[in-house]
N, C-alpha and C positions, 0 to 999 in steps of 0.2 A: 685441533690439530692446528689453530692459529689462537694463539693470548690473545683471551681480549681485550687487553690493555689494544690491539695490535688492529680489534676487530674497525672502531670507526673510522683511524685515520686509512686500512684497507676501503671504509667505504667513499671515503670518498677520491679516493686512488682513484677506482675501479668506474665506479655510475657516473658519471655527468652529471648531472642532478646534485647528490651531495658533493661534488667537489665545486662548485656555487653560492648549495646553501646545504650548508653542515647539521645532520641535527643538533636542536637546541640544546642548554645543557637538563632544563626537565626531561627532554625527551632520548637522552641520551644517561640521565640514571633510570629510564623504565628500562633501557634496554640489557640494561647490565650490572641490571638485581640479578643476581643466581637462578641458573634453574629450579632449584628447589626448595624456592619461595614462594609462595601462591603470593599471586601479586595484582592489584582491583588497579587500574588504570579510568582513574576521574578524568575525563576529556571533556572541556567545550567546544565548541563551535569551531572549525578553521581550525585547532591546533596540530593538526596533523597524525589519527590518532590512526586513522587505517597504516600508514608510512609506517607509524613504530609500532603497532602489532605486526608487517610484515616485516621486520629491520628486527623486532626480536624471535621470530622465528626464522628467518635465517642463521641469529646468530649460534642458535640450536642447534644447525647443521656445521657451520663452519666453527665453529669453535667449539661445540658441546657433544661435536661426535653422532650426533643422532641422523638418523636418515629419513629424509623427505618423509614418507612413509610412513612413518613411524609419531609421524607430529599430525595432530587433529583439529583445524582453524573452521568456525561454523561462524556464519552472518546471517545475517533479516531477511535479504532480501535475492532472488540469482539475481539481479544486474551487481549489487554493494558482492559477492559471490565470486562474478568473473573478472570484476576490479580484482581483487585481492589475487586472485590467481592471475593474475593479467602482471600482475609484481613482484610478484613471487617467481617468474620466468623470470623474464626479463632482465631482473634485477641478481637472481641466482647463479642467469647462466652468468652474466659481467661479472658477477667472482669469480664465476670458477673460471672467465677466460683467462683474467688479470692474476689470478695463482699460477696457472698455466705458465704467463707468459715471468711473469716474474715471482719464483716460491720464493718465500721464507728460504732467510738464510741464519744460520746451520739449519740444510736442509733437512725436518726429520725423518726417522727410518720412517718406511710404509708411505710417504708422503702422495706419491703421482698412484699408487692403487688406492688410495684411499680416494684423492683428486676426484678417479674415477670410478666412483663408488655412487656417486653422487647425479641422483637423474632430478631435477628440482623438478621436472613435470608428473613427481610424483606425490605431492604432497596430498597429503585427503580435505579436499576444499568444496564447501556450499551450505545451503543450509540444512539444520538437524532435519527437516523433513529426506531428506534428497542421500545425505550421509544412511539416515537411516532408510530406508529403500533397497540403498549398495547392499547396506554390509547386512538384512535381513535375504534379500539373494542372493550375496557373493560369499557369505558365512554360513548359512544359516545349514540345522542340521540334517542329514541327510533321511528325516522322519516330518521334517517343517515343509513344507509348502512355501515358492516364493509367493510374496505379497503379489498383491494386482490391486494398482492406488488407484481410487477413482475421481474423477471430477467432480466439487463441487452438487454441481449444476447433474450431474447422476448421483452420484448420493443422494441430493435431495430429493429426486425422482425416487429412489429405492424407500428411501424414510417415506414419503406420502405413501406405495404403491405396499410399504411391508410390515410397516409400524404402527402410521397414525391410525390408517385407512378398518386393519383389522382390530386397533385397538379402539376405534370408536370416539376415534379424537372428534372427527367430522363431524360429530350431532351428542357432545357433550358441552351442556349452557355451563356448566359448574369449571370449567378449562376455560371459561373462554374471559368468566371474572378475573379468573388465575391472571390471566395475563396480559391485564389490561392494563397491569405500573407498569410493565416491559416494553409499550410502545409506544408510538409514538401519542403525546398530549392525552398518555393514559386512558389512551380508549380501546374499548374492545375491538378484537381485532372483525374487520370489517367482510371480508374474506377466508377461505382455506389456504390461498397465498401467503396472507398477511400470518396467519395460525400456522402452520411450517416456517416461515422464515424467524417466528419467536422461540420457535417452539426446540428450531436446530440452534438456534445461539447455546439454549439451555440444556441442549443433549452433549453439543461439545465441551460447556463449561462443566458439563460430569466429570470428563476425562481432565480437560485443561487445571481443575481444581479440584482435582481426584475430591471429588464427591464423594460422603458413605448414603450408596444409594438406603440402605436396610435403613437408616437412620432421617434420611427424606423423607421418604413413603410414609413415616412414621407421626410427621412434621403435625403440632397441634392446628392448625389451618389449613382447607382447600388441602385436604390430606384425597378426595375426591381426583385432583386436578394433580396433580400430584402421580396419584400414581397412576392415572392412565398416561399421563408424561413418562414415568420410569419403566409404564409398561410398554409403553412403543419401545420405547431403547431399549427394552427387551429384547422385543419383538425382530427390530430393526438388525441390531445386533447381532442377533440367530440367525438373520437370513444372510450378514454379509458374511459370515464364519462359513456359514455350509456355501454360499457360493465362491468363497477365497474372495470374497473384494473388501475393501477398507479403503477407508476416510483417511485426511491428515490427518485427524485426532486420533481414532482407533492406531492407525498406524504408529506413530508415536509409543503407545499405552503398547503394542502389542513389541516393540525395542525395548520397551524397560521393563517386562516379564523375562522378554527369553534372556534382558541381562541378569538379571536377576535372579534367574536359573539358571546360571551357570551355562546357558545354550550359544552364546553366544563367545568361547574363552577364544578361542582361534585370533578374532578379531580382538578383542581386549588385549590379550599375552603381542599384540604387535604396537599397541601403544607409546609415547614415553611422554607424550608435550599433549598437551588441550589447549586451546587459543579460543575466547570467546568473541565475538562482536556487538556489539550495540546490545549486550545485557541486558539492558533498559528496560526490554519489549521479550523478554524472557517471561513464559508463566511455570508454576509451578511442576506441573508436569516436564517440564523440560527441564527445569534444575535438576529432578529425580535425577531426572539420567544424566545429567553432568554429573553430580554428590558420587553417583555412583558406577561411574566411569572412577572416577577420582579415587573411589575408595578399594577399588577393584587394581587399579593400574601402579597409584603413587603417582602419577605422571605430573608434570608438571603442568601450572595450571594457571594460568592469564585468562584477566575477562576486560575487558573493555568497555564504557558507557558513557552516558551521562542523562542522569534523570532529569536533569531539564528538557533533555528532547525523545520522553518516552510518546506514544503517541497511539499504540494501540491496543489500550485492555478494553477497546471494543473485540478486539480478539482474543484476549484472556492476557495477554501482558500485567505485570504485574511489579510497575514500578517500583513496592518496597522491596523486592525480594535484592535489586540490583543497592538500595539507598540503607538497607542494613546486609551487605552480603560478609561483610566482614566476621560481628555477630555470625551468624549463620552459616559461614565455611566453618568454620572454627568450632564450630557447637557439634552440627552432624557428617564432617568431614574430621574424625578427630586422627591423630601420629603427624600432621604433619607441623611444620611450622605454624609461628600467628601471621592472617594474612598481613600485607603488608600494602597498605594505599600511598598511591602518588597520582597526583594532580600535575594535568597540560591546562598552561591558559595562553600561551603567545597562542594569538589571533593572527595565522597569516592569511585569511582570506579576505578581510576590510579593510574599509579607511578607518585612522580614531574617531569618527563623526559616527558610525555606526557603531563602532564598538563601547562607544563612550552609550548612544543609544537601547542597544540588549542590554547591556549593563545595569541601566540604571532601570532600566523595565522589567529585567527580573531581580531584583536587590529592592525596593522599594518595596513592594507588597509586605509588608511583616505579617500581611496572614498567609503568605504562600510559603515562606521560610521552615517552618517544620515538616515543612514537604518534604526537603531535601535533604543530600548529604549531610553527614553534624559528624564531627563537626562541621561548619561550611563548611564549602570551596572559594577558593580564591576569584577574585572574580579576574576574567577573560585579561588580558592586557592587549593591544593594536602596536604588529611590528611590521606593519608598512606605513608609508608617510602619507599627513593627508594632500588629498586632491584641491581640496578647496571645498568640495561639495557637502554643505550639510541634508540632514535627512529632510526628504520634502514630504511637502502637504499639497496634493488638488482635492479640493472638495466645494464640491456646486449644489444650488437648489434642487436640481431633478438628475436622473439617473442619462437620462437623455443628453443635459448641456456636459454632462457630467464626462461621456463618451466623445463627442464632439473636440470637446477642451483638449484629453487622452490624447485621442488618436495623430490631432493635427501634432501636439507636442510630438509623442513617435513618431512624426510621417518630420519632423525637424532636425529629429535625434537623429535618423536611419536612411534619411534620404534626401537630409535639407542641407542645410551649413550650423544645424548644431543650438540646443534653446538656451538663450544666456540665462544665468541666474545672478540674481545684484549682492553680491556679498560686501556688508562695510564700503557701498557705494566703487567697490568693484564688478566687472562682470566676469564671467567663470563659466567658460561656454561647453555647455557639457554633447556631449556630439561619439558619434562611431568612431573607432576603432580606424585608422585609414587603413589597413595591412587587413582588410577582407572583414571590416565590422558591418554587421545585419542583424535583424530582427531576431536572431536564434541565440545572441546577444543579451535578450529580455526576456522576461518570462512572468504574467501574472500568476496572481497567485488569490486561491478565493476560499474559502470552509467551501462554497462548493460550489463546483462549473456550471449549473444549469445554465442553459442559454433563455432560457422560458419559466416565470412562476410558476404558483399548480394555477390551473382553469377552471373556472366557478361555472356552472351551468353554461350554456352552448357559445358564452363567453368569449373568444380566443384568446389564448393567453398571452397575458403581459409580457415583454420584453425585456429580461435582465440585461444587467450593464456586457458579460458575456458577449451573450446575443449583439448588444448592440455595437458593442470591439468590431466582431464578428463583421455585421451587413456593416460600417463605415471603412474599415481594411479590407474589405471583398470588393468595395466602389473604386479603391485605390488604387488595386490590382493586385492589394497585397493579402497570401492565405493565411489561413488562421488553423491552428491542427488542435482541437478540444476534444477527442472523439466521446466524452464522457460530458458534455452539452448538451447532448437531447440522449435519453432513453434510446435504445436498439430500435424499439418499434414506433418512435416518432421522428426517426430520421428516414428523408425521402429518397433516400436512394435503396435504404435498404424496404422499406414499403412495396418498393417497385419491385423488384428484385422476387420477392417474397410475392406478391401480386401476382408477379408470371408468374413465379413456383403452382400459388394453387390455382391459378387459371386452366394451369399442365398439368396436374394431376387430380383436379376435381372442380370441372368446368362448369361455372350458376346452370345452365342446364340438367343436370342430375342433379336435384333439387333432391330428392329421397334419403339420396345418402347424407348430406350436406341436415337434413335435420333431424336424421338419427345420431351425427356427431352435436347436432347445437346440442343436445338434451345432458352431453357430458361435459359442454363444457358451462366455463361464468359466460354471465354477459355481458363482459366488457371484454371479453378474447372475440368474443364475436363480433362485435363493434370494429377493433382492428383487423381482423380479416376480411371484414367484407370494408375496411378504409382501403388495405392494403391491396383486397383485388378494384379497387376505385383507381385507386396508383397507376395500378398496371393498364386499366383499358388507357390512361392519358396517355401511360409515356409510347402507348403500341399507337395512340392515333397520333402519334406527335413522326411516327414511319422514324423512328431512330434510326444510325447507320450501324450496320451495312443493311439496312430494308426490309430486313424477313423479319424481324419479329413474330408478324402477326400470322404467319406463313409455318414457321417452327412453332406457335402455340395450338395453333387450329389443327396441325398433324399432330402432335402429342393429345389434344382434345378426344377427335376420329383412333387413339393409336392405331396411328398409319405410319410408317415411316418416308420421309423425302425421298427416301432412294428407292424406293420400292421394296423392297425389304422386309420380311417376314416382322411385325413385331416383336419384342424377347421380353422372354417370357417374366427375368427380373430386369427392375434399371433402377441404381443406385440416386437416391436424391444427392448426392454430393455431384454423382456424373451430370445430374440435369441441372444445379446450380452452379456449374464450371462449364456449362456448356452456357447458361443464362447468362455471363460477363462479357458473352462477347460483346453485346448491346448495353452494356454497364464500362465504357475505362475508369470511370474515375474510383471505380472498386480497384483495378489495379496499377494505375497510375498515380495513384492523389495518395501520399501515405495517411489520411486519415481512412479513406477506400482501404484502402488492405488493412485495417482493424478491424470495420467493421466484417470485411469476407474473410476475414480471417475468426471472428466471433460468430457467424452463423454456418462458419462451413465446419465448426469447433461443436457447434449445441447436433446440428447432424451426425457428425460423424461417433459423438460421446453418447448420443443415443440411440447410437444401434447395440449400445451393449448389453440396456433392457429390456428395448420394445422389442415387442414381438413378433415385427419384421424386416427387422436390424435394417432399417433405414433404409430400405426397399423397396417399392411400389413390386410388387406381386401378380403377375398377370396370366394366371389360370383359368382356365373351360371360357372364357371371356370373360371371364372378370377381377376387379382389380379392387374392391366397397373397402374389400375389410384392407390392404393393407397403405390405403389411400387412407380410411377414416385412422389405423395405426399413427400416421404419420404427423393429421395435422394434430392428437391429442396428445404424442409424446415429442414432436418439433416446432409447428407451427405452435402450440395452444402458451407452451412456456416461452415463447418471446412476446407473444400477445397478453402476458399476465405479467409479463416488465419483473419475470425470473432471470433474467440471462444479465449478466453483468460483463461487462470489458475489462478485458486483464488486462490490468496495465503490462504486463510482464511480457505480450506479445507486441507493443506498439514496437512500430518498425524504426530506423535512423532518420530525424525528421528533418529535413529542408531547411539550412540557416535561414533562408528566403520567407520561412514563416516567423508567427507570433506562437509559440508556444502556452498554452491557457489552462492551469493546473491544479487538483486540489495541493491544500498542505501538504497533505499526505503522501500524493505524489512528489513533490519534490525533497522529500525526505534525504538527505545524502547528498545534494544538488547542490552547484553553484551558481552566480550568473555575474555576466556583470553590473546589471541593471535591473531590480527584483522590483513590481509593483504589488504593492499589498493590495487589497480592497475589504476595509477596514469595516464600509458602513452604508455602504452603495439602495442597500434595504431598507436602511434604517428613515426614514422617514415622522414617525411619531414611534412615540414606548408601547408599542401592538404587545399584546404579552404573548402572541403568538411568536414574536421572534427572544425568546429574551433568554432560550436556548443556547441562542448563537452568537448571546453575547453575556447576558448579564444573569443568570438562569435564578432563577426565585423558587426551582425544585431540582430534587434530584433530578441526577438524563436517567432514563432506563439501564444503562449499564450500571450505575450503580446500585440501583433500584433492585438490580438480578444480585449482582453482588454482597449484599445486607440479608439480602433471603436466602442464599447459602450461605449466606455465614456458620449459621449453628454446625454445620456437617463437614465443614473441610480444614482441615490445620490451617490455611492461611489464611481464615475468615479472620479471626484478630488481630492479623496485624494490619489486612485493609482496613476495619472498621476499626481503626486506634485514629482515625477521622473521620468525622462523618459525608456521610453520604454528599449532601450538599460542599460540602469544601472539596469533597475528590473531585467533584465536579466542574466546579473553578480554575483546581490544580488542571483537569487536561486541558480548559481553555485561554490555560496562561501556558502552558506548556509547548500550542498549539500556533500562538505568535511570537512562541518565543521563536520556534524551530523557524518562519518566515521571517522572521526580520530575521535571522542572522543568516540567509543565505543570497545577499547581495553582496558582491567584492566591492563596489566605484560608487552605486548611487541605490539609494533606498527612497523610494516615493510610495507615500501611505496617501490610497484615493479611498474619498466617500461623500457625502450629502453630509451639506452646510447644519443643518438642525445639532450632530453629535456636537461639533464645535461651541455651538455657544452658552456662553456663559450660565445660564439660567438654565441648561438643556435638563431631560428629565432621561434622557435615555444615555443612559450606562451601557458601560462596554470595556471590560478589562481590556480588548487592544486599547483603547484612548488609556489608558492610565484608571483608570477606575480599578475600586481592590473590594475586595468584597464583602467588606465592614460597611458598604457605602459611600466611602470617602472617593474623595479625587485628585491626587495628582498634581494634576495640572489648574486647577485650578487653587487662585492667592484666592483671602479674606481682599479687597478693597473700600474703603470709603465712599462711601456717596451714592452716583446711578453707577450700574454693573454693569460693563462695558458689554459692546454685542456681544463679541467673541471669550473666549477665554484667555487668556493672558500669560496663560505661564507652561504653553506648550512649546516642547521641543523642536517644531517644526519648522522649516522655514517654507509658506504658504504660496504656491506661485499660480 
């Protein structure tokens, strides 16, 4: 009902943001391209790709007369989907309200009826998985059961019980040797937990890469091992089908099967537009879903992404699908006009100094150029004025000194009078925003956020930089938010509450039942169960408020209620957990604690879907030993085995007074005024054990798996056009490109000084080394070499 020529003026009039900052010319081109033309938008960091995608979706409604419920918009994470949905509703309502107040003249026939029919809450948004699940439930054929999607912890338990054990995978030396290249250090799996983790990744790849299992079984090498894995996958799939359960990969497979067999026609008939965000992280199975939808609907088709920001190859993402999208779509989805490719290059996030730095970082490595979209994308262009702060570097001789100086720097910026940075004999003050600026305006990013290094023998583990930062900031009264800094099993408050639960359900006096359980537990699990009990003894001895923890545990051990009521026949473990948190205020008052509690409670509730006693202590005939045994095996043991991860999707809002510490993967899509990137705090020497994190000399385990599966899937040749080692370097390059493009006002690289020595042997992609062994920061010098590399682009502080 609105002419396309009037759409941009409408945006400027109706939405205050676009009144001040209207879409730039590149964004307007992407918005204006007609809905019949398939569109690929290659968008660099900070170029407004999400806004452009949302405005294109709204254009389909207000200009092209589509209804919101006819438009599907997918993205990679739930957080991103929530953001897109919020913008669609907010901006859509503003447009609708403006048109109600100022309708076009002359008034088109039926305008009021048309405008009243638009319900912007009905856009179909979410991750592809969430849309698949909703569709299979809502639009299923009457004879098709609704899917029951299980979390990864439950799926792994089912794979172990109903796939690996029946196939003999736990006692197969051929399998161990086959799995070694897909394990860290090319080592044979140390235990069944490691074996499960690797096989899970292979079975997921069977689905994501659409592997021909028959050909995989007949491979000339490791045939015994391959058949064992294929048998495990088949048994697991049969069990999941019979019990009407599915994991995320099976969910997408089922969706594609029902879509291809015309069993989702009611859903398909309602689709007129498909928009896909973060397409660079799409896998072959997901591409097949999108292409099948396009073939059946002839819908308007738009994708947005950036091959330089593809981070999820380890989850099956195949960046080559984005890089070669134009060719693939034109061939595999006939009947559409040729794909039009457009670029967004105007960066509205970062200062010119930061934009120049990240352009140089991604463009100067000639070895990386063939991995990017062709023809080469234009560099991103800064749109913000300079604040006078160059890219900063803080490098010290040890992690301890680095932590001291970094915390002092942060204190000056966020609690003091600012930190002066001298540029051309002038001081520029780096200081918090006077209108409420705090530690939440900063983020610390690293390849890994573990606060402790790996323990060797009986020696205490070494503090890593994230742990040293936490220690020093907390000494100054500043909290840190880093729930992934320790494994759940190593977190003190988690150890204490799990230990108290163990003491309640399985008192140490009951040695016989514990010995029986020990026969089914890994040695490592037993160590942790005992550590947790010791932690419980310590917390009870401290007599925490409200001063009756010991009495509560004693009553449980005796199976006598403190109220003198009969002991119940069933006691859910989740209820026990929530009763115990009375003595652990950190778990309900602190954001980190809330995350730990959510992880533990999810583990308990999810175990109920497969554990014999449904995560309940069942007291019958004066005995509950069997249910206690199952609880330890199905709930406590997986945590002790380090099989339970903290899901970043459950992380709560973090107070602005906290310093967030994140992996670079977690920070994807986020932005902060000040970004600190740890590039080398672990690298004192040129240790071969660290090279995979900075300058690999062999392919990663992910690349090894891709190469192994390549002959048995259609995507294989496209991936292996670049060598496994080249792809490993590509992934590191993209990782640090994402890290360096997060800041708005200041970027600070931190690490150890040996990495900046002129004659250093510590090669690192993050510090400008290219995969051919040359160093862009090092210049040829005559005479004696300088101490530090002289061509680095950093202002050292």
